Backbone as XML, in Angstrom:
<?xml version="1.0"?>
<chain id="A" units="angstrom">
  <residue number="1" name="UNK">
    <atom name="N" x="49.371" y="-26.806" z="-116.097"/>
    <atom name="CA" x="50.551" y="-27.401" z="-115.356"/>
    <atom name="C" x="51.713" y="-26.392" z="-115.581"/>
  </residue>
  <residue number="2" name="UNK">
    <atom name="N" x="52.367" y="-25.980" z="-114.594"/>
    <atom name="CA" x="53.539" y="-25.129" z="-114.578"/>
    <atom name="C" x="54.756" y="-25.874" z="-114.740"/>
  </residue>
  <residue number="3" name="UNK">
    <atom name="N" x="55.521" y="-25.291" z="-115.676"/>
    <atom name="CA" x="56.790" y="-25.916" z="-116.028"/>
    <atom name="C" x="57.881" y="-25.404" z="-115.167"/>
  </residue>
  <residue number="4" name="UNK">
    <atom name="N" x="58.947" y="-26.159" z="-115.058"/>
    <atom name="CA" x="60.050" y="-25.899" z="-114.273"/>
    <atom name="C" x="60.806" y="-24.735" z="-114.600"/>
  </residue>
  <residue number="5" name="UNK">
    <atom name="N" x="60.867" y="-24.509" z="-116.075"/>
    <atom name="CA" x="61.464" y="-23.287" z="-116.495"/>
    <atom name="C" x="60.723" y="-22.012" z="-116.346"/>
  </residue>
  <residue number="6" name="UNK">
    <atom name="N" x="59.396" y="-22.101" z="-116.323"/>
    <atom name="CA" x="58.617" y="-21.057" z="-115.990"/>
    <atom name="C" x="58.704" y="-20.622" z="-114.393"/>
  </residue>
  <residue number="7" name="UNK">
    <atom name="N" x="58.935" y="-21.638" z="-113.561"/>
    <atom name="CA" x="59.165" y="-21.401" z="-112.081"/>
    <atom name="C" x="60.417" y="-20.638" z="-111.792"/>
  </residue>
  <residue number="8" name="UNK">
    <atom name="N" x="61.554" y="-20.902" z="-112.526"/>
    <atom name="CA" x="62.765" y="-20.219" z="-112.315"/>
    <atom name="C" x="62.863" y="-18.661" z="-112.898"/>
  </residue>
  <residue number="9" name="UNK">
    <atom name="N" x="61.831" y="-18.548" z="-113.831"/>
    <atom name="CA" x="61.724" y="-17.151" z="-114.247"/>
    <atom name="C" x="60.813" y="-16.147" z="-113.394"/>
  </residue>
  <residue number="10" name="UNK">
    <atom name="N" x="60.102" y="-16.906" z="-112.539"/>
    <atom name="CA" x="59.199" y="-15.992" z="-111.698"/>
    <atom name="C" x="60.039" y="-15.368" z="-110.576"/>
  </residue>
  <residue number="11" name="UNK">
    <atom name="N" x="59.607" y="-14.189" z="-110.127"/>
    <atom name="CA" x="60.175" y="-13.543" z="-108.991"/>
    <atom name="C" x="59.589" y="-14.158" z="-107.591"/>
  </residue>
  <residue number="12" name="UNK">
    <atom name="N" x="60.103" y="-13.994" z="-106.610"/>
    <atom name="CA" x="59.649" y="-14.442" z="-105.246"/>
    <atom name="C" x="58.217" y="-14.044" z="-104.994"/>
  </residue>
  <residue number="13" name="UNK">
    <atom name="N" x="57.905" y="-12.891" z="-105.166"/>
    <atom name="CA" x="56.404" y="-12.265" z="-105.023"/>
    <atom name="C" x="55.371" y="-13.037" z="-105.989"/>
  </residue>
  <residue number="14" name="UNK">
    <atom name="N" x="55.956" y="-13.250" z="-107.094"/>
    <atom name="CA" x="55.044" y="-13.868" z="-108.208"/>
    <atom name="C" x="54.618" y="-15.441" z="-107.681"/>
  </residue>
  <residue number="15" name="UNK">
    <atom name="N" x="55.796" y="-15.983" z="-107.142"/>
    <atom name="CA" x="55.518" y="-17.311" z="-106.697"/>
    <atom name="C" x="54.383" y="-17.488" z="-105.591"/>
  </residue>
  <residue number="16" name="UNK">
    <atom name="N" x="54.487" y="-16.530" z="-104.541"/>
    <atom name="CA" x="53.733" y="-16.383" z="-103.515"/>
    <atom name="C" x="52.183" y="-16.172" z="-104.097"/>
  </residue>
  <residue number="17" name="UNK">
    <atom name="N" x="52.082" y="-15.148" z="-104.953"/>
    <atom name="CA" x="50.809" y="-14.818" z="-105.475"/>
    <atom name="C" x="50.000" y="-15.938" z="-106.309"/>
  </residue>
  <residue number="18" name="UNK">
    <atom name="N" x="50.840" y="-16.513" z="-107.080"/>
    <atom name="CA" x="50.449" y="-17.633" z="-108.019"/>
    <atom name="C" x="49.968" y="-18.874" z="-107.051"/>
  </residue>
  <residue number="19" name="UNK">
    <atom name="N" x="50.731" y="-19.135" z="-105.949"/>
    <atom name="CA" x="50.146" y="-20.149" z="-105.118"/>
    <atom name="C" x="48.873" y="-19.966" z="-104.494"/>
  </residue>
  <residue number="20" name="UNK">
    <atom name="N" x="48.723" y="-18.532" z="-104.233"/>
    <atom name="CA" x="47.401" y="-18.177" z="-103.493"/>
    <atom name="C" x="46.345" y="-18.331" z="-104.456"/>
  </residue>
  <residue number="21" name="UNK">
    <atom name="N" x="46.638" y="-17.887" z="-105.739"/>
    <atom name="CA" x="45.633" y="-18.104" z="-106.865"/>
    <atom name="C" x="45.163" y="-19.445" z="-106.909"/>
  </residue>
  <residue number="22" name="UNK">
    <atom name="N" x="46.277" y="-20.368" z="-106.961"/>
    <atom name="CA" x="45.985" y="-21.837" z="-107.231"/>
    <atom name="C" x="45.142" y="-22.278" z="-106.073"/>
  </residue>
  <residue number="23" name="UNK">
    <atom name="N" x="45.439" y="-21.933" z="-104.785"/>
    <atom name="CA" x="44.725" y="-22.288" z="-103.694"/>
    <atom name="C" x="43.309" y="-21.935" z="-103.650"/>
  </residue>
  <residue number="24" name="UNK">
    <atom name="N" x="43.049" y="-20.733" z="-104.292"/>
    <atom name="CA" x="41.648" y="-20.064" z="-104.415"/>
    <atom name="C" x="41.084" y="-21.068" z="-105.333"/>
  </residue>
  <residue number="25" name="UNK">
    <atom name="N" x="41.495" y="-21.273" z="-106.499"/>
    <atom name="CA" x="40.917" y="-22.243" z="-107.582"/>
    <atom name="C" x="40.712" y="-23.615" z="-106.943"/>
  </residue>
  <residue number="26" name="UNK">
    <atom name="N" x="41.610" y="-24.256" z="-106.288"/>
    <atom name="CA" x="41.385" y="-25.439" z="-105.580"/>
    <atom name="C" x="40.106" y="-25.593" z="-104.682"/>
  </residue>
  <residue number="27" name="UNK">
    <atom name="N" x="40.028" y="-24.533" z="-103.972"/>
    <atom name="CA" x="38.998" y="-24.385" z="-103.127"/>
    <atom name="C" x="37.567" y="-24.356" z="-103.883"/>
  </residue>
  <residue number="28" name="UNK">
    <atom name="N" x="37.566" y="-23.597" z="-104.982"/>
    <atom name="CA" x="36.325" y="-23.437" z="-105.752"/>
    <atom name="C" x="36.081" y="-24.724" z="-106.383"/>
  </residue>
  <residue number="29" name="UNK">
    <atom name="N" x="36.915" y="-25.467" z="-106.865"/>
    <atom name="CA" x="36.903" y="-26.689" z="-107.518"/>
    <atom name="C" x="36.406" y="-27.747" z="-106.535"/>
  </residue>
  <residue number="30" name="UNK">
    <atom name="N" x="36.820" y="-27.646" z="-105.395"/>
    <atom name="CA" x="36.294" y="-28.628" z="-104.335"/>
    <atom name="C" x="34.727" y="-28.445" z="-104.148"/>
  </residue>
  <residue number="31" name="UNK">
    <atom name="N" x="34.560" y="-27.176" z="-104.017"/>
    <atom name="CA" x="33.036" y="-26.873" z="-103.851"/>
    <atom name="C" x="32.214" y="-27.170" z="-105.039"/>
  </residue>
  <residue number="32" name="UNK">
    <atom name="N" x="32.777" y="-26.990" z="-106.273"/>
    <atom name="CA" x="32.027" y="-27.466" z="-107.431"/>
    <atom name="C" x="31.926" y="-28.889" z="-107.520"/>
  </residue>
  <residue number="33" name="UNK">
    <atom name="N" x="32.922" y="-29.653" z="-107.019"/>
    <atom name="CA" x="32.936" y="-31.059" z="-107.102"/>
    <atom name="C" x="31.705" y="-31.699" z="-106.139"/>
  </residue>
  <residue number="34" name="UNK">
    <atom name="N" x="31.501" y="-31.067" z="-105.203"/>
    <atom name="CA" x="30.300" y="-31.428" z="-104.319"/>
    <atom name="C" x="28.900" y="-31.095" z="-104.974"/>
  </residue>
  <residue number="35" name="UNK">
    <atom name="N" x="28.781" y="-29.957" z="-105.523"/>
    <atom name="CA" x="27.560" y="-29.544" z="-106.053"/>
    <atom name="C" x="27.301" y="-30.156" z="-107.435"/>
  </residue>
  <residue number="36" name="UNK">
    <atom name="N" x="28.324" y="-30.562" z="-108.159"/>
    <atom name="CA" x="28.031" y="-30.830" z="-109.672"/>
    <atom name="C" x="29.141" y="-31.859" z="-110.039"/>
  </residue>
  <residue number="37" name="UNK">
    <atom name="N" x="29.101" y="-32.562" z="-111.300"/>
    <atom name="CA" x="30.104" y="-33.285" z="-111.643"/>
    <atom name="C" x="31.108" y="-32.679" z="-112.444"/>
  </residue>
  <residue number="38" name="UNK">
    <atom name="N" x="32.392" y="-32.856" z="-112.230"/>
    <atom name="CA" x="33.404" y="-32.150" z="-112.689"/>
    <atom name="C" x="33.695" y="-32.703" z="-114.079"/>
  </residue>
  <residue number="39" name="UNK">
    <atom name="N" x="34.078" y="-31.798" z="-115.079"/>
    <atom name="CA" x="34.414" y="-32.115" z="-116.332"/>
    <atom name="C" x="35.777" y="-32.966" z="-116.362"/>
  </residue>
  <residue number="40" name="UNK">
    <atom name="N" x="36.671" y="-32.569" z="-115.559"/>
    <atom name="CA" x="38.080" y="-33.264" z="-115.484"/>
    <atom name="C" x="38.270" y="-33.337" z="-114.045"/>
  </residue>
  <residue number="41" name="UNK">
    <atom name="N" x="37.922" y="-34.690" z="-113.498"/>
    <atom name="CA" x="38.389" y="-35.009" z="-112.099"/>
    <atom name="C" x="39.753" y="-34.867" z="-111.555"/>
  </residue>
  <residue number="42" name="UNK">
    <atom name="N" x="40.796" y="-34.859" z="-112.527"/>
    <atom name="CA" x="42.305" y="-35.017" z="-112.272"/>
    <atom name="C" x="42.522" y="-33.523" z="-112.026"/>
  </residue>
  <residue number="43" name="UNK">
    <atom name="N" x="41.839" y="-32.521" z="-112.375"/>
    <atom name="CA" x="42.245" y="-31.228" z="-112.364"/>
    <atom name="C" x="42.682" y="-30.778" z="-110.862"/>
  </residue>
  <residue number="44" name="UNK">
    <atom name="N" x="41.819" y="-31.245" z="-109.828"/>
    <atom name="CA" x="42.344" y="-30.840" z="-108.497"/>
    <atom name="C" x="43.794" y="-31.478" z="-108.168"/>
  </residue>
  <residue number="45" name="UNK">
    <atom name="N" x="44.066" y="-32.635" z="-108.692"/>
    <atom name="CA" x="45.380" y="-33.254" z="-108.519"/>
    <atom name="C" x="46.507" y="-32.373" z="-109.110"/>
  </residue>
  <residue number="46" name="UNK">
    <atom name="N" x="46.276" y="-31.899" z="-110.382"/>
    <atom name="CA" x="47.261" y="-31.075" z="-111.019"/>
    <atom name="C" x="47.436" y="-29.677" z="-110.217"/>
  </residue>
  <residue number="47" name="UNK">
    <atom name="N" x="46.367" y="-29.224" z="-109.734"/>
    <atom name="CA" x="46.383" y="-27.844" z="-108.952"/>
    <atom name="C" x="47.218" y="-28.196" z="-107.579"/>
  </residue>
  <residue number="48" name="UNK">
    <atom name="N" x="47.023" y="-29.329" z="-106.998"/>
    <atom name="CA" x="47.886" y="-29.488" z="-105.776"/>
    <atom name="C" x="49.286" y="-29.772" z="-106.028"/>
  </residue>
  <residue number="49" name="UNK">
    <atom name="N" x="49.639" y="-30.277" z="-107.274"/>
    <atom name="CA" x="51.022" y="-30.604" z="-107.598"/>
    <atom name="C" x="51.772" y="-29.176" z="-108.034"/>
  </residue>
  <residue number="50" name="UNK">
    <atom name="N" x="50.872" y="-28.444" z="-108.632"/>
    <atom name="CA" x="51.357" y="-27.112" z="-109.053"/>
    <atom name="C" x="51.843" y="-26.219" z="-107.732"/>
  </residue>
  <residue number="51" name="UNK">
    <atom name="N" x="50.763" y="-26.297" z="-106.938"/>
    <atom name="CA" x="50.991" y="-25.605" z="-105.660"/>
    <atom name="C" x="52.321" y="-26.105" z="-105.040"/>
  </residue>
  <residue number="52" name="UNK">
    <atom name="N" x="52.480" y="-27.369" z="-104.871"/>
    <atom name="CA" x="53.736" y="-28.017" z="-104.167"/>
    <atom name="C" x="54.859" y="-27.683" z="-105.091"/>
  </residue>
  <residue number="53" name="UNK">
    <atom name="N" x="54.978" y="-27.532" z="-106.196"/>
    <atom name="CA" x="56.164" y="-27.069" z="-107.203"/>
    <atom name="C" x="56.362" y="-25.588" z="-106.766"/>
  </residue>
  <residue number="54" name="UNK">
    <atom name="N" x="55.434" y="-24.780" z="-106.726"/>
    <atom name="CA" x="55.656" y="-23.262" z="-106.370"/>
    <atom name="C" x="56.236" y="-23.260" z="-104.956"/>
  </residue>
  <residue number="55" name="UNK">
    <atom name="N" x="55.798" y="-24.003" z="-103.880"/>
    <atom name="CA" x="56.222" y="-23.808" z="-102.535"/>
    <atom name="C" x="57.653" y="-24.448" z="-102.509"/>
  </residue>
  <residue number="56" name="UNK">
    <atom name="N" x="57.858" y="-25.449" z="-103.353"/>
    <atom name="CA" x="59.251" y="-26.160" z="-103.234"/>
    <atom name="C" x="60.288" y="-25.136" z="-103.843"/>
  </residue>
  <residue number="57" name="UNK">
    <atom name="N" x="59.918" y="-24.418" z="-104.924"/>
    <atom name="CA" x="60.787" y="-23.485" z="-105.482"/>
    <atom name="C" x="60.992" y="-22.421" z="-104.441"/>
  </residue>
  <residue number="58" name="UNK">
    <atom name="N" x="60.153" y="-22.018" z="-103.914"/>
    <atom name="CA" x="60.208" y="-20.766" z="-102.920"/>
    <atom name="C" x="61.094" y="-21.184" z="-101.900"/>
  </residue>
  <residue number="59" name="UNK">
    <atom name="N" x="60.976" y="-22.452" z="-101.356"/>
    <atom name="CA" x="61.771" y="-22.827" z="-100.193"/>
    <atom name="C" x="63.196" y="-23.164" z="-100.563"/>
  </residue>
  <residue number="60" name="UNK">
    <atom name="N" x="63.394" y="-23.597" z="-101.931"/>
    <atom name="CA" x="64.955" y="-23.826" z="-102.091"/>
    <atom name="C" x="65.526" y="-22.378" z="-102.448"/>
  </residue>
  <residue number="61" name="UNK">
    <atom name="N" x="64.766" y="-21.373" z="-102.813"/>
    <atom name="CA" x="65.373" y="-19.978" z="-102.886"/>
    <atom name="C" x="65.645" y="-19.430" z="-101.616"/>
  </residue>
  <residue number="62" name="UNK">
    <atom name="N" x="64.792" y="-19.783" z="-100.590"/>
    <atom name="CA" x="65.072" y="-19.299" z="-99.371"/>
    <atom name="C" x="66.346" y="-20.073" z="-98.614"/>
  </residue>
  <residue number="63" name="UNK">
    <atom name="N" x="66.528" y="-21.352" z="-98.845"/>
    <atom name="CA" x="67.768" y="-21.856" z="-98.365"/>
    <atom name="C" x="68.871" y="-21.532" z="-99.080"/>
  </residue>
  <residue number="64" name="UNK">
    <atom name="N" x="68.724" y="-21.259" z="-100.390"/>
    <atom name="CA" x="70.078" y="-20.821" z="-101.073"/>
    <atom name="C" x="70.268" y="-19.345" z="-100.504"/>
  </residue>
  <residue number="65" name="UNK">
    <atom name="N" x="69.381" y="-18.597" z="-100.267"/>
    <atom name="CA" x="69.742" y="-17.215" z="-99.564"/>
    <atom name="C" x="70.288" y="-17.337" z="-98.267"/>
  </residue>
  <residue number="66" name="UNK">
    <atom name="N" x="69.936" y="-18.369" z="-97.486"/>
    <atom name="CA" x="70.372" y="-18.487" z="-96.139"/>
    <atom name="C" x="71.821" y="-18.971" z="-96.027"/>
  </residue>
  <residue number="67" name="UNK">
    <atom name="N" x="72.211" y="-19.981" z="-97.092"/>
    <atom name="CA" x="73.407" y="-20.432" z="-97.062"/>
    <atom name="C" x="74.526" y="-19.492" z="-97.499"/>
  </residue>
  <residue number="68" name="UNK">
    <atom name="N" x="74.240" y="-18.505" z="-98.060"/>
    <atom name="CA" x="75.240" y="-17.671" z="-98.785"/>
    <atom name="C" x="75.931" y="-16.792" z="-97.677"/>
  </residue>
</chain>
């Protein structure tokens, strides 16, 4: 789980790259859920929330840049 303080330290490009990595992990996890039983079924929910946090931080930075 990504903490808010970690998000603020990341650069814009790092946010995009991390979101892409998490999306890839989520895709693999969904495939794994179909073929076998998951060790932690809540993991996909955590990944989705982390992706949302990253995208929210990215969007808030875009809006701050536009308002200046």
